[in-house]
Every structure is written in structure tokens, then in C-alpha cells.
C-alpha positions as CSV (number, residue, x, y, z in Angstrom):
1,M,0.1,0.0,0.0
2,D,1.1,3.4,-0.7
3,R,2.2,4.9,2.6
4,V,1.5,8.7,2.0
5,T,-2.2,7.6,1.0
6,S,-2.5,5.3,4.0
7,M,-1.3,8.3,6.3
8,R,-4.1,10.4,4.6
9,V,-6.8,7.7,5.2
10,F,-5.6,7.5,8.7
11,V,-5.8,11.2,9.3
12,R,-9.3,11.5,7.6
13,S,-10.6,8.6,9.6
14,A,-9.2,10.1,12.9
15,S,-11.0,13.3,12.0
16,A,-14.1,11.9,11.0
17,G,-14.3,9.0,13.6
18,S,-15.4,6.8,11.0
19,L,-13.5,4.7,8.2
20,S,-16.6,4.9,5.7
21,A,-16.5,8.8,6.2
22,A,-13.0,9.0,5.4
23,A,-13.5,6.8,2.3
24,R,-16.1,9.1,1.1
25,Q,-13.9,12.1,1.6
26,L,-11.0,10.3,-0.5
27,G,-13.2,8.9,-3.0
28,M,-12.4,5.3,-2.3
29,S,-14.5,2.3,-1.0
30,P,-14.6,1.4,2.8
31,A,-12.9,-1.8,2.2
32,M,-9.7,0.2,0.5
33,A,-9.8,2.5,3.5
34,T,-9.8,-0.2,6.0
35,K,-7.0,-2.0,4.1
36,H,-4.8,1.1,4.4
37,V,-5.2,1.4,8.0
38,N,-4.6,-2.2,8.4
39,A,-1.4,-1.8,6.4
40,L,-0.3,1.1,8.6
41,E,-1.0,-0.9,11.9
42,I,0.8,-4.0,10.4
43,R,3.8,-1.8,9.4
44,L,4.1,-0.1,12.8
45,G,3.3,-3.0,14.9
46,V,0.7,-1.2,16.9
47,K,-3.0,-0.4,17.1
48,L,-3.9,2.8,16.0
49,F,-7.6,3.0,16.6
50,H,-10.0,1.3,19.1
51,R,-12.8,0.1,17.0
52,S,-16.5,-0.2,17.9
53,T,-19.5,-0.3,15.8
54,R,-20.4,3.1,16.2
55,R,-16.9,5.1,16.3
56,L,-13.2,4.9,16.0
57,T,-11.2,6.4,18.8
58,L,-7.5,6.8,18.7
59,T,-5.1,5.0,21.0
60,E,-2.2,6.5,22.7
61,A,0.0,5.2,20.1
62,G,-2.5,6.5,17.3
63,S,-2.7,10.0,18.9
64,N,1.3,10.2,18.8
65,Y,1.2,9.1,15.1
66,L,-1.5,11.5,14.2
67,E,0.5,14.6,15.3
68,A,3.4,13.0,13.3
69,C,1.3,12.4,10.3
70,L,-0.1,16.1,10.2
71,H,3.4,17.4,10.1
72,I,4.6,15.1,7.4
73,L,1.5,15.6,5.1
74,A,1.6,19.5,5.6
75,D,5.4,19.2,4.2
76,I,4.4,17.0,1.4
77,D,1.5,19.1,0.5
78,E,3.8,22.3,0.5
79,A,6.5,20.6,-1.2
80,E,3.9,19.4,-4.1
81,A,2.5,23.1,-4.2
82,T,5.8,24.8,-4.6
83,A,6.6,22.2,-7.4
84,A,3.4,22.9,-9.0
85,S,3.7,26.5,-9.0
86,Q,7.1,26.2,-10.9
87,R,4.7,25.1,-13.8
88,V,2.9,28.2,-13.9
89,K,5.3,30.7,-12.6
90,A,8.9,31.4,-13.6
91,T,10.9,31.0,-10.7
92,G,14.1,29.3,-9.5
93,L,17.7,28.5,-10.9
94,L,17.7,28.2,-14.8
95,R,20.8,26.4,-16.1
96,I,21.8,27.1,-19.8
97,N,24.8,25.8,-21.8
98,A,25.7,27.4,-24.9
99,P,28.8,27.4,-27.2
100,L,31.3,29.9,-25.9
101,S,31.5,32.3,-28.9
102,F,27.8,32.3,-29.6
103,G,26.8,32.4,-25.8
104,S,29.2,35.3,-25.4
105,R,28.1,37.2,-28.3
106,H,24.5,36.4,-28.5
107,I,23.0,34.9,-25.3
108,A,24.7,36.9,-22.3
109,P,23.6,40.3,-23.9
110,L,20.1,39.1,-23.6
111,M,20.1,38.2,-19.9
112,P,19.2,41.7,-18.5
113,E,16.0,41.9,-20.3
114,F,15.0,38.6,-19.6
115,S,15.9,39.2,-15.6
116,R,13.6,42.3,-16.0
117,R,10.9,40.3,-17.3
118,H,11.3,37.3,-14.9
119,P,12.8,38.6,-11.9
120,E,12.3,35.5,-9.7
121,V,14.4,33.5,-12.2
122,I,18.4,33.1,-11.5
123,T,20.2,32.2,-14.6
124,E,23.4,30.3,-14.8
125,L,25.1,30.4,-18.2
126,G,27.6,27.7,-18.9
127,L,29.8,28.4,-22.1
128,S,31.9,25.8,-23.9
129,D,32.5,24.6,-27.2
130,I,32.6,21.1,-25.9
131,S,28.9,19.5,-26.3
132,V,27.8,18.5,-22.7
133,D,25.3,15.9,-21.6
134,L,22.1,17.9,-20.9
135,I,20.7,15.5,-18.5
136,A,23.6,14.1,-16.5
137,G,25.2,17.7,-16.2
138,S,21.6,19.0,-15.0
139,W,21.3,21.5,-17.5
140,D,17.6,22.8,-18.1
141,L,18.5,24.1,-21.8
142,A,21.4,23.7,-24.2
143,V,21.8,25.9,-27.4
144,R,23.3,23.9,-30.1
145,I,24.5,24.9,-33.7
146,G,24.5,22.5,-36.4
147,R,22.5,19.4,-37.4
148,L,20.9,17.6,-34.5
149,A,21.6,13.9,-33.8
150,D,18.8,11.5,-32.7
151,S,18.1,12.0,-29.2
152,P,15.4,11.8,-26.7
153,L,15.7,15.6,-26.2
154,Q,13.1,18.2,-27.3
155,A,14.2,20.9,-29.5
156,R,13.1,24.2,-31.1
157,R,14.8,25.7,-33.9
158,L,15.8,29.5,-33.4
159,G,17.4,30.5,-36.6
160,N,19.7,29.6,-39.4
161,C,23.5,29.6,-39.1
162,P,24.9,30.8,-42.6
163,M,28.8,30.1,-43.0
164,M,31.3,32.6,-44.5
165,V,34.9,32.1,-46.2
166,C,36.9,35.3,-44.9
167,A,40.2,36.9,-45.1
168,A,41.7,40.0,-44.2
169,P,42.4,42.6,-47.0
170,K,46.1,42.4,-46.1
171,Y,46.2,38.7,-46.7
172,L,44.5,38.7,-49.9
173,D,46.9,41.5,-51.2
174,E,49.7,39.4,-50.3
175,R,48.5,35.8,-51.2
176,G,45.8,36.5,-54.1
177,V,42.1,36.2,-53.9
178,P,40.8,32.4,-54.6
179,R,37.9,32.1,-56.7
180,R,37.3,28.4,-56.6
181,I,37.3,26.1,-53.6
182,A,40.1,24.0,-55.1
183,E,42.4,27.0,-54.9
184,L,42.1,26.9,-51.0
185,A,44.7,24.1,-51.1
186,Q,47.2,26.9,-51.9
187,H,46.3,29.2,-49.1
188,N,46.9,29.1,-45.2
189,C,43.5,27.9,-44.1
190,L,42.8,28.4,-40.4
191,S,40.6,25.6,-39.0
192,Y,38.2,24.8,-36.1
193,T,38.9,21.7,-34.3
194,L,35.8,20.8,-32.9
195,S,33.1,20.7,-35.6
196,A,31.4,17.5,-36.2
197,M,30.7,18.5,-39.9
198,Q,34.1,19.8,-40.8
199,S,37.4,18.5,-40.5
200,P,40.7,20.8,-39.8
201,K,42.0,19.1,-42.9
202,K,39.2,19.0,-45.2
203,W,36.5,22.1,-45.6
204,Q,33.1,21.0,-47.3
205,F,31.0,23.1,-49.5
206,G,27.6,23.0,-51.1
207,T,24.4,22.9,-49.0
208,Q,24.8,19.3,-48.3
209,G,28.5,19.2,-48.2
210,E,28.9,17.4,-51.3
211,Y,32.1,19.1,-52.5
212,S,35.2,19.2,-50.3
213,V,38.8,20.3,-50.6
214,E,41.8,19.4,-48.7
215,V,43.2,22.2,-46.8
216,E,46.5,23.1,-44.7
217,G,47.3,26.0,-42.5
218,N,49.7,27.0,-39.5
219,L,46.8,27.5,-36.8
220,M,44.1,25.3,-35.6
221,A,41.7,26.4,-32.6
222,N,38.9,25.0,-30.8
223,N,37.2,28.5,-30.5
224,G,36.1,30.6,-33.6
225,D,37.0,33.8,-32.0
226,A,40.7,32.9,-31.8
227,L,40.5,32.1,-35.4
228,L,38.6,35.4,-36.2
229,A,41.3,37.3,-34.3
230,A,44.4,35.7,-36.2
231,A,42.4,36.2,-39.7
232,I,42.0,39.9,-38.8
233,K,45.7,40.2,-38.4
234,G,46.1,38.8,-41.8
235,Q,47.4,35.2,-40.7
236,G,45.0,33.2,-43.2
237,I,41.6,32.3,-44.4
238,I,38.8,31.4,-42.0
239,Y,35.4,29.3,-42.6
240,Q,33.1,30.3,-39.9
241,P,29.6,31.3,-39.0
242,H,28.0,34.6,-40.1
243,F,27.6,35.3,-36.0
244,I,31.4,35.2,-35.7
245,A,32.8,36.6,-38.8
246,G,29.8,38.8,-40.0
247,R,30.7,42.0,-38.0
248,A,34.3,42.0,-39.0
249,V,33.2,41.8,-42.7
250,D,30.6,44.6,-42.2
251,Q,33.5,46.7,-40.7
252,G,36.0,46.0,-43.5
253,E,38.4,44.0,-41.3
254,L,37.8,40.8,-43.4
255,V,36.4,40.4,-47.0
256,E,34.0,37.6,-47.6
257,L,35.2,35.2,-50.3
258,K,32.7,34.5,-53.2
259,L,33.8,31.0,-54.5
260,D,32.4,28.5,-57.2
261,H,30.6,26.4,-54.5
262,P,28.4,27.9,-51.7
263,P,29.2,27.3,-48.1
264,M,27.8,24.2,-46.4
265,D,24.6,24.5,-44.4
266,L,25.2,24.0,-40.8
267,G,21.6,22.8,-40.0
268,G,20.8,26.2,-37.9
269,I,20.6,27.0,-34.3
270,H,18.5,25.0,-31.9
271,V,17.6,25.2,-28.2
272,L,17.3,21.6,-26.7
273,Y,15.6,20.7,-23.3
274,P,14.9,17.5,-21.5
275,P,11.8,15.4,-22.6
276,D,9.1,16.7,-20.6
277,R,5.7,17.2,-21.6
278,R,5.1,20.1,-19.2
279,P,8.5,21.8,-18.7
280,P,8.7,24.2,-15.6
281,A,7.6,27.7,-16.5
282,K,11.2,28.9,-16.2
283,V,12.2,26.6,-19.0
284,R,9.1,27.8,-21.3
285,V,9.7,31.4,-20.9
286,M,13.5,31.3,-21.7
287,I,12.7,29.3,-24.9
288,D,9.9,31.5,-25.9
289,Y,12.1,34.5,-25.0
290,L,15.0,33.3,-27.2
291,A,12.7,32.6,-30.2
292,E,11.3,35.7,-29.9
293,V,14.6,37.8,-29.9
294,F,16.2,35.7,-32.7
295,S,12.9,35.8,-34.9
296,A,13.3,39.7,-34.9
297,N,17.0,39.8,-35.0
298,P,18.6,36.8,-36.6
299,P,22.2,36.4,-35.2
């Protein structure tokens, strides 16, 4: 028998002075109510009620147990109410994991407005280019860039993630401007080491990655901003997402190269969360907020 339900039956029976009255209040049969109380007495090894044909009265052990049950059930009800409230009201700690460059550029600046809207949510932002296990790491949300692998996680697309091939004007003046992807093999290509879709030694082009070219370079890094800084100084060519290289192109620090095949489609930007049909309000409001912002201002 469920111990908490048995406690509730016992408390109602003590209050009503009748097992049948307690059963009616709890929506169960008198026989089931009797089984619950009997199960408690067997587990505890004591009699909780003096039974008569007219009324139940508590034994001394029953009186002591009643006081303990009232405290326990009140704590359980409070805990359940707190948990239920988090389904409808955004409160508590919200842990978000995101790639380092994307998170620092496009997630962190959004947090002040989110906190203004939802002041009872405390946000922990974890930034890393190494993919983490959402459930094992107790993360509520994760922002992921690229094509999603099959998993039980829920996902919502936030936007596209176009790629760019870029180099500084200084580098292009010295080494020439490649026009075809095959010409990249003669250039200093600075590569990202953590991509699941691009190898540091082979860059893929075409929307599905159907074209590839072997590349070489004197710098590899596990962070796109490190490659961006080197490219701006003229060290070589980078193949990076628009959210990393786009501003440098707009400011003239880099030039976007137009080659004979388009950059590969990375698969978009997504927010992932555990498979819960009714995620807590803090999770829902963050997902909706990110979708709202990125819909209006694509990264």
C-alpha cells in the first residue's frame, strides 16, 4: 500500500471518527480505506484505533502517530505546491549551456532583459565549445549549432546559421584572392577543431557538403573567436559562421570570399531541453524569449 495515501486515510479517519466517512471524502471504497489503516498498523506493529460499531477512537500510539502524520503531510503538500507553482510561474535556478562564442555574443547580452521580465529566475550560463550531456549535467537548456543527432531531447529551432569564408584585405593583397574552392589548397587555412561537420584538414562546400577540398594551415583552434582574431591580423583564411565573422566583414576588417560553390549549411541554431511534456515555467519562458529575439534579430 502507498504509505502517504495510508497516512491520509488514517488522518481523515481520525478526524471523521469513521473509516467509511474517510473513504467517502477520499473517493475510495470503505474496504480500501480499511486496508490502508490495517497496512499502517501491521507496518508499525501497534493499534492506531479502538474500533467499535459506532465510532473509531485513537489509541495512545494513534494520537502520537496522528501528530507526526499531520506534520509530514503538511510538508508533502507544501513541497507539491511549490513544485506545481513552478509549472505556472517562472521561478528558481535556470541553467543554460551554450557554445562559447555564440553564448558570449548572442545569449549573454539578452540576460538583462530576461531578468527584468522574470525577476524570480536566477540564470546560470555555462559557455563551452565542448558539447555537454544535458541530463547528466543537470542543464535545463542547451543552445546547439548544427544538425541535431537523434536523441530523446526536445528541440526548437531558433534560426539559421550561415557560414562564411573570409580573409583580411592584407592577406588577400599578399596571397591573392581565391575564386574556386580548389584554390584554397594553396592558401593558409585556419581551421576549427571541434566541428562535427568539418575536418581541420578538409573543408566541405555545397548545402549538403557534397564538395570538399583538402586544406592546410599553420593555426588550428577549438574556438572561433581565436581564429577570427588571427584572420583579422592577416594570418590566413577562415571558414566560420556569420555570427562570428559577419561583424568583421561589415566593418571592413575581413572580406567575404565568393567561391564557385556555396558554403555548407550547418543545420541551424536550436535550443534543446529534456523530454518533459510539461516543462517548468522557467524553461518555457526562456525558450519563448530566445525564439522571440532571434526571430526579430537573426544572429
